[in-house]
C-alpha positions as CSV (number, residue, x, y, z in Angstrom):
1,X,-7.7,175.7,211.9
2,X,-9.9,173.4,214.0
3,X,-13.4,173.0,215.3
4,X,-14.4,173.4,218.9
5,X,-14.2,170.1,220.8
6,X,-15.3,169.2,224.3
7,X,-12.6,168.9,226.9
8,X,-13.3,165.2,227.5
9,X,-12.7,164.2,223.9
10,X,-9.8,161.8,223.4
11,X,-8.4,164.1,220.6
12,X,-8.3,167.8,221.2
13,X,-6.9,170.6,219.1
14,X,-6.5,174.4,219.4
15,X,-4.1,177.3,219.8
16,X,-4.1,179.9,222.6
17,X,-6.4,177.7,224.9
18,X,-3.5,175.2,225.3
19,X,-0.9,177.8,226.6
20,X,0.0,176.7,230.1
21,X,-2.2,173.5,229.9
22,X,-0.8,171.6,226.9
23,X,2.3,173.5,226.1
24,X,4.6,176.0,227.8
25,X,5.4,179.5,226.5
26,X,8.8,178.1,225.3
27,X,7.1,175.5,223.1
28,X,7.6,172.3,225.0
29,X,4.9,170.0,226.3
30,X,3.3,170.8,229.7
31,X,3.5,167.5,231.5
32,X,1.1,166.1,234.1
33,X,2.3,164.6,237.4
34,X,4.0,161.2,236.8
35,X,4.0,161.8,233.1
36,X,7.3,161.5,231.2
37,X,8.4,162.3,227.7
38,X,9.5,159.1,226.0
39,X,10.5,160.5,222.6
40,X,10.0,163.5,220.4
41,X,10.6,164.3,216.7
42,X,10.8,167.5,214.8
43,X,9.8,167.8,211.2
44,X,6.4,166.2,211.4
45,X,2.8,167.1,210.5
46,X,-0.3,165.6,211.9
47,X,-4.0,165.6,210.9
48,X,-6.8,164.2,212.9
49,X,-10.4,163.4,211.9
50,X,-13.5,162.4,213.8
51,X,-14.5,159.6,211.4
52,X,-13.0,157.1,209.1
53,X,-14.9,158.4,206.0
54,X,-12.8,159.1,202.9
55,X,-15.0,161.9,201.6
56,X,-15.6,164.9,203.8
57,X,-14.5,163.5,207.2
58,X,-15.1,165.7,210.2
59,X,-11.8,167.5,210.7
60,X,-10.3,168.0,214.2
61,X,-6.8,169.2,213.2
62,X,-5.5,169.8,209.7
63,X,-2.0,169.6,208.2
64,X,-0.4,172.5,206.5
65,X,0.8,172.4,202.8
66,X,4.5,172.1,202.2
67,X,7.3,170.7,204.3
68,X,6.3,169.4,207.7
69,X,7.4,171.8,210.4
70,X,5.9,170.6,213.7
71,X,7.1,168.6,216.6
72,X,5.5,165.5,218.1
73,X,6.1,164.6,221.7
74,X,5.4,161.0,222.8
75,X,4.7,160.9,226.5
76,X,3.7,158.0,228.8
77,X,0.0,159.1,228.5
78,X,-0.4,161.2,225.4
79,X,0.8,162.2,221.9
80,X,1.2,166.0,221.8
81,X,1.8,167.7,218.4
82,X,3.0,171.3,218.5
83,X,3.7,173.7,215.7
84,X,4.4,177.4,215.4
85,X,1.7,179.4,213.7
86,X,2.7,180.0,210.1
87,X,0.5,182.8,208.8
88,X,1.5,182.5,205.2
89,X,0.9,178.7,205.0
90,X,-2.5,179.1,206.6
91,X,-3.7,182.0,204.5
92,X,-2.2,181.1,201.1
93,X,-4.9,178.6,200.1
94,X,-7.6,181.3,200.7
95,X,-6.0,183.8,198.3
96,X,-8.5,183.6,195.5
97,X,-10.8,186.5,194.4
98,X,-13.7,185.2,196.4
99,X,-11.5,184.2,199.4
100,X,-9.7,187.6,200.0
101,X,-12.0,188.8,202.8
102,X,-11.7,185.5,204.6
103,X,-7.9,185.5,204.1
104,X,-7.7,189.0,205.6
105,X,-9.8,188.1,208.6
106,X,-7.8,184.9,209.2
107,X,-4.5,186.7,208.8
108,X,-5.6,189.3,211.4
109,X,-6.7,186.6,213.9
110,X,-3.5,184.6,213.5
111,X,-1.3,187.6,213.9
112,X,-3.0,188.4,217.2
113,X,-2.6,184.8,218.4
114,X,1.1,184.7,217.4
115,X,1.7,187.9,219.2
116,X,0.4,186.3,222.4
117,X,2.8,183.4,222.0
118,X,0.2,180.9,220.9
119,X,1.1,177.7,219.0
120,X,-1.2,175.2,217.3
121,X,-1.5,171.9,219.1
122,X,-3.2,168.5,218.8
123,X,-3.4,166.3,221.9
124,X,-4.2,162.6,221.6
125,X,-5.0,160.9,224.9
126,X,-4.0,157.3,224.2
127,X,-5.6,155.9,227.4
128,X,-9.1,156.6,225.9
129,X,-8.4,155.1,222.5
130,X,-7.9,151.6,221.1
131,X,-5.9,151.0,217.9
132,X,-7.9,149.1,215.3
133,X,-5.7,149.4,212.2
134,X,-2.4,151.0,211.3
135,X,-0.8,151.6,207.9
136,X,2.8,152.6,207.8
137,X,5.1,153.7,205.1
138,X,8.7,155.0,205.6
139,X,7.5,158.6,205.9
140,X,3.9,158.2,206.9
141,X,1.7,156.6,209.6
142,X,-2.1,156.3,209.5
143,X,-4.0,155.0,212.6
144,X,-7.7,154.2,212.9
145,X,-8.8,154.4,216.5
146,X,-12.0,153.7,218.5
147,X,-12.7,155.5,221.7
148,X,-14.3,154.0,224.8
149,X,-17.7,155.3,223.9
150,X,-17.5,153.9,220.3
151,X,-16.4,157.1,218.5
152,X,-14.2,156.6,215.5
153,X,-11.0,158.7,215.0
154,X,-8.3,158.7,212.5
155,X,-4.8,160.3,212.7
156,X,-2.2,160.7,210.0
157,X,1.4,161.5,210.8
158,X,3.8,162.6,208.1
159,X,7.5,163.1,208.5
160,X,9.9,165.3,206.5
161,X,12.2,162.3,205.7
162,X,12.3,158.6,205.8
163,X,12.1,157.7,209.5
164,X,10.8,154.2,209.7
165,X,12.2,153.5,213.2
166,X,10.4,156.5,214.8
167,X,7.1,155.6,213.1
168,X,7.5,151.9,214.2
169,X,8.2,153.1,217.8
170,X,5.1,155.4,217.6
171,X,2.8,152.6,216.4
172,X,4.2,150.3,219.2
173,X,3.5,153.1,221.8
174,X,-0.1,153.4,220.6
175,X,-0.6,149.6,220.7
176,X,1.0,149.4,224.2
177,X,-1.3,152.1,225.6
178,X,-4.2,150.0,224.4
179,X,-2.9,146.8,226.1
180,X,-2.4,148.6,229.4
181,X,-6.1,149.2,229.9
């Protein structure tokens, strides 16, 4: 699902390691002191990359094929994307003759994580990032970001239906976190 990322990275992703730190066992965000939820939207999917390259970018968090099924929580400090582990949607692309052993291994791992109550998450710490460019469509938002140390990141947010007001709000929230530094 994701690659291992240091804890001080502005964009982090994972699954069981976020239980009790990023999200609660009930699926809601785990908030820090003085942090508040500003908005949330269900029916989203998010992808995050560690570069702006078009070909073979370094993937931090990937979207699942099909209808978006996650929830994004916009807080005063972070964006937190949460989704339940969907074993079939994760394993289906691997079901080729050469991919069957990999698919079986991944299915076994995901079943174990799901049994423990894990979810997949992607956390974007807005205070460490500056928005350079944003592209918005009625159902889609693409943001190119630069971290304080010069690292380039790109996030894509896709919604299940036309929701321009929410995407406009999200872009404004990212821009405002940049101006508060």
